C-alpha positions as CSV (number, residue, x, y, z in Angstrom):
1,M,-4.5,21.2,-14.6
2,T,-2.6,22.8,-17.5
3,A,-3.2,22.0,-21.1
4,D,0.4,20.8,-21.3
5,E,-0.1,18.3,-18.5
6,Q,-3.1,16.7,-20.2
7,E,-1.3,16.7,-23.5
8,H,1.6,14.7,-22.0
9,A,-0.5,12.4,-19.9
10,P,-0.8,8.8,-20.9
11,A,-3.6,8.2,-23.5
12,G,-7.1,7.9,-22.1
13,I,-6.2,9.2,-18.6
14,D,-8.0,12.3,-17.2
15,V,-5.4,14.0,-15.0
16,S,-7.9,16.7,-13.9
17,Q,-9.1,14.3,-11.2
18,P,-6.8,13.7,-8.3
19,S,-5.7,10.1,-7.6
20,F,-4.5,8.4,-4.4
21,A,-1.5,7.0,-6.2
22,R,-0.3,10.4,-7.6
23,V,-0.9,12.3,-4.3
24,Y,1.2,9.7,-2.5
25,D,3.8,10.0,-5.2
26,Y,3.9,13.7,-4.6
27,F,4.4,13.2,-0.8
28,L,7.3,10.9,-1.6
29,G,9.0,13.5,-3.8
30,G,8.1,11.8,-7.1
31,K,7.4,13.4,-10.4
32,D,4.4,11.3,-11.7
33,N,1.7,13.7,-10.4
34,Y,-0.3,16.6,-11.8
35,A,-1.8,19.9,-10.7
36,A,-5.0,18.3,-9.3
37,D,-3.0,15.9,-7.2
38,R,-0.7,18.6,-5.9
39,Q,-3.6,20.7,-4.9
40,V,-5.0,18.1,-2.6
41,A,-1.6,17.2,-1.3
42,D,-0.8,20.9,-0.6
43,M,-4.1,21.3,1.3
44,V,-3.1,18.4,3.5
45,M,0.4,19.7,4.0
46,E,-1.0,23.2,4.9
47,L,-2.7,21.6,7.8
48,V,-0.1,18.9,8.5
49,P,3.3,20.0,7.0
50,E,4.7,16.7,8.2
51,A,2.4,14.5,6.0
52,P,5.3,13.3,3.8
53,V,6.9,11.9,7.0
54,V,4.0,9.6,7.3
55,A,4.3,8.5,3.7
56,R,8.0,7.8,4.1
57,G,7.4,5.9,7.3
58,N,4.9,3.7,5.5
59,R,7.4,2.9,2.8
60,I,10.1,2.0,5.3
61,A,7.7,-0.3,7.2
62,I,6.8,-2.1,4.0
63,D,10.4,-2.5,3.1
64,R,11.2,-4.1,6.4
65,A,8.1,-6.4,6.1
66,V,9.1,-7.6,2.6
67,R,12.7,-8.2,3.7
68,Y,11.5,-10.2,6.7
69,L,9.2,-12.3,4.5
70,A,11.8,-12.9,1.8
71,G,14.6,-13.6,4.2
72,E,13.4,-15.1,7.5
73,V,10.1,-16.7,6.3
74,G,11.4,-17.7,2.8
75,I,8.5,-16.3,0.8
76,D,9.6,-15.8,-2.8
77,Q,6.4,-14.4,-4.4
78,F,4.5,-11.3,-3.6
79,I,1.3,-9.6,-4.7
80,D,1.1,-5.9,-3.9
81,I,-2.5,-4.8,-4.1
82,G,-3.1,-1.1,-4.4
83,S,0.6,-0.7,-5.2
84,G,0.6,2.9,-6.4
85,L,3.2,4.3,-8.7
86,P,6.7,2.8,-8.7
87,T,8.9,4.6,-6.2
88,A,12.0,4.0,-4.1
89,S,12.3,0.6,-2.4
90,N,9.7,-1.1,-4.5
91,V,8.6,-4.6,-3.3
92,H,10.6,-6.5,-6.0
93,E,13.7,-4.5,-5.3
94,S,13.6,-5.0,-1.5
95,A,12.8,-8.7,-2.0
96,K,15.5,-9.3,-4.6
97,D,18.1,-7.9,-2.2
98,V,17.3,-10.9,0.1
99,N,16.2,-13.5,-2.5
100,P,17.2,-13.0,-6.1
101,G,14.6,-15.6,-7.2
102,V,11.5,-13.6,-6.2
103,H,8.4,-12.9,-8.4
104,V,6.2,-9.9,-7.8
105,V,2.9,-8.7,-9.2
106,Y,1.7,-5.2,-8.6
107,V,-2.0,-4.5,-8.7
108,D,-3.7,-1.1,-9.0
109,N,-7.0,0.2,-10.4
110,D,-5.5,3.5,-11.5
111,P,-4.7,3.2,-15.3
112,I,-1.8,5.6,-14.9
113,V,-0.1,3.1,-12.6
114,L,-0.4,0.5,-15.3
115,A,1.1,2.9,-17.9
116,H,4.1,4.0,-15.8
117,G,4.6,0.7,-14.1
118,R,5.0,-1.3,-17.3
119,A,7.4,1.3,-18.6
120,L,9.6,1.1,-15.5
121,L,9.4,-2.7,-14.8
122,T,12.0,-3.8,-17.4
123,E,13.1,-7.0,-15.6
124,N,11.0,-9.6,-17.5
125,G,10.1,-12.7,-15.5
126,V,10.6,-10.9,-12.1
127,A,7.8,-8.4,-11.8
128,T,4.8,-7.2,-13.6
129,V,1.9,-4.8,-13.1
130,I,-1.8,-5.5,-13.7
131,Q,-4.9,-3.4,-13.5
132,G,-7.2,-4.8,-10.8
133,D,-9.8,-3.8,-8.2
134,L,-9.6,-4.8,-4.5
135,Y,-13.3,-5.3,-4.6
136,E,-13.0,-7.9,-7.4
137,P,-10.3,-10.3,-6.1
138,E,-11.5,-13.1,-8.3
139,K,-10.4,-11.1,-11.4
140,I,-7.0,-10.3,-9.8
141,F,-6.2,-13.8,-8.9
142,T,-7.3,-15.3,-12.2
143,D,-5.5,-12.7,-14.4
144,P,-3.2,-14.6,-16.7
145,A,-0.4,-12.2,-16.1
146,L,-0.6,-13.0,-12.4
147,T,-1.0,-16.8,-12.7
148,G,1.9,-16.9,-15.2
149,L,4.2,-15.4,-12.6
150,I,2.7,-16.5,-9.2
151,D,2.1,-20.1,-8.1
152,L,-1.0,-19.8,-5.9
153,S,-0.6,-23.3,-4.6
154,R,2.4,-22.0,-2.6
155,P,2.5,-19.3,0.1
156,V,2.6,-15.7,-1.1
157,G,3.1,-12.4,0.6
158,I,0.1,-10.1,0.2
159,I,1.0,-6.4,0.6
160,L,-1.9,-4.1,1.6
161,A,0.1,-0.9,2.0
162,A,-2.1,2.2,2.7
163,I,-5.0,0.7,0.8
164,I,-7.6,-0.6,3.3
165,H,-8.0,2.9,4.8
166,H,-9.6,3.9,1.5
167,V,-12.3,1.3,2.0
168,P,-15.4,2.9,3.6
169,D,-17.2,1.2,6.5
170,E,-20.2,0.6,4.3
171,R,-18.0,-1.6,2.0
172,D,-17.0,-3.7,5.1
173,P,-13.2,-3.6,5.0
174,R,-13.0,-6.6,7.2
175,A,-14.9,-8.7,4.6
176,V,-12.8,-7.2,1.8
177,V,-9.6,-8.5,3.4
178,R,-11.3,-11.8,4.4
179,R,-12.2,-12.5,0.8
180,L,-8.5,-12.4,-0.1
181,H,-7.9,-15.4,2.2
182,D,-9.7,-17.7,-0.2
183,F,-7.2,-17.2,-3.0
184,V,-4.0,-17.9,-1.2
185,A,-2.3,-21.0,0.2
186,P,-1.7,-21.7,3.9
187,G,1.6,-20.1,5.0
188,S,0.7,-16.9,3.1
189,H,1.3,-13.7,5.0
190,F,-0.6,-10.4,4.9
191,A,1.3,-7.1,5.5
192,L,-0.9,-4.2,6.2
193,T,-0.4,-0.5,6.9
194,H,-3.3,1.8,7.7
195,L,-4.0,5.4,8.8
196,H,-4.5,5.5,12.5
197,D,-6.7,7.7,14.7
198,S,-4.6,7.9,17.8
199,G,-7.3,10.0,19.5
200,D,-4.7,12.6,20.6
201,D,-4.2,14.8,17.5
202,P,-7.0,17.4,16.7
203,R,-5.7,17.8,13.2
204,V,-6.8,14.3,12.2
205,E,-10.5,15.4,11.9
206,E,-9.6,18.2,9.5
207,A,-7.2,16.0,7.6
208,K,-10.1,13.5,7.1
209,K,-12.3,16.2,5.6
210,I,-9.7,17.3,3.2
211,L,-8.8,13.8,2.0
212,Q,-12.5,12.7,1.8
213,S,-13.5,15.8,-0.2
214,G,-10.5,15.7,-2.5
215,L,-10.0,12.0,-3.0
216,G,-13.4,10.5,-2.1
217,G,-12.3,8.9,1.2
218,S,-9.4,8.2,3.5
219,Y,-10.4,6.7,6.8
220,F,-8.4,7.1,10.0
221,R,-9.4,4.2,12.3
222,R,-8.6,3.1,15.9
223,R,-6.1,0.3,16.5
224,E,-8.7,-2.3,17.5
225,Q,-10.6,-1.7,14.3
226,I,-7.5,-2.2,12.2
227,E,-6.6,-5.4,14.1
228,G,-10.1,-6.7,13.3
229,F,-9.3,-6.5,9.6
230,L,-6.9,-9.4,10.1
231,D,-9.5,-11.7,11.8
232,G,-9.1,-15.3,10.6
233,L,-5.3,-14.9,10.5
234,T,-2.6,-15.4,13.1
235,L,-1.4,-11.9,14.1
236,L,2.4,-11.9,14.4
237,E,4.4,-10.0,16.9
238,P,4.6,-7.1,17.7
239,G,0.9,-6.8,16.6
240,V,-0.6,-3.5,15.3
241,V,2.1,-0.9,16.1
242,N,3.3,2.5,14.8
243,V,5.2,2.1,11.5
244,T,8.5,2.9,13.1
245,E,8.0,0.2,15.7
246,W,7.3,-2.7,13.4
247,R,10.4,-4.9,13.6
248,P,12.9,-2.0,13.3
249,N,16.5,-2.9,12.4
250,G,17.6,-1.7,15.8
251,P,15.9,-1.0,19.2
252,A,12.5,0.5,18.6
253,G,13.2,3.6,20.8
254,P,11.0,6.6,20.7
255,L,8.9,7.5,17.6
256,E,11.1,9.3,15.1
257,H,8.3,11.9,14.6
258,P,5.0,12.5,16.4
259,L,3.1,12.0,13.1
260,H,4.3,8.4,12.9
261,S,1.5,7.6,15.4
262,Q,-1.0,8.3,12.5
263,M,0.1,5.3,10.5
264,V,0.3,1.7,11.9
265,A,1.6,-1.6,10.5
266,A,0.8,-5.2,11.1
267,M,1.5,-8.7,9.7
268,A,-0.6,-11.8,9.9
269,R,-0.3,-15.4,8.6
270,K,-2.9,-17.7,7.1
271,D,-2.5,-21.1,8.9
272,A,-5.3,-23.1,7.2
C-alpha cells in the first residue's frame, strides 16, 4: 500500500488489508481497489490467468437471474447480500430495465462498499446500501433503511452472489442460508452463485490456498454441497449449473470458457 492510497481512502478504512469486494472489483476491471487487493488478485491470476472470466460469468448469471425475477416472476424488490462494490449491471439497473418500479437494498459488511455505494447510488427511493453481516440477518432485516424501502410482507428476491463460498464449513453455510428464510414472505426467491470444485482442474487446490491465505477463506465446493444450501426451498430448473448454462438468452451450447465450470448458479423459491 502506498501512503497516497491510504491518504485518499475513505475515512476510517484500512486499505492495507485486502478485501473480497475490492479483489472482485479488480477482476472486473474496476478502479475501487488498492495495492493489497491487487497483490492477492495478481497471485490468483498468475496461477489462473482466466480468473476474471469467472468473475464476469458470475455477473452475467446474476443479471439474467434478476431480469427473470423482475420480468417473468414479477418481483419488484430485491435484497443483495454481500453485494460488493457497485459495478456494471448492478441489480437495480438490471431490474429497472424490466420493471421501472423496483426497489433494491444492497448489503455488505465492508465499510468501503458503504462509502462508495452511497456516493454512486443517486436515485433516491430506488436503491440504497446498508452495512450488514450475513451472520446477523436479524440486524439486516430490521434496519430502518431496508424496511423503509422493502415491504417484507411481500415476496423479495434475495441475491447471494459469490458470498456463501466465503462461509467456512464450521460456520455451517446451510444454516446461514436457512436463517434467511425466516425473514422473507412465501413467493420469495433466492439466487445463488458459488465457486465450484469440478474435480477436474488441478489448479483449484492451489487457488484455494492463495485465496484462503490472502483473504481468509474462499471455499470451492462440489455441486451436491451447493444444492444442499438451498434445502427447504423449491429448486428451480435447470438446477445447479455452470453460470453460462443458467437460463441463457439463447441455446446453452458449450461452455464459453473452461474456467466457467468453476462457478455455478442456482435459484430456489420459498413456498411456505
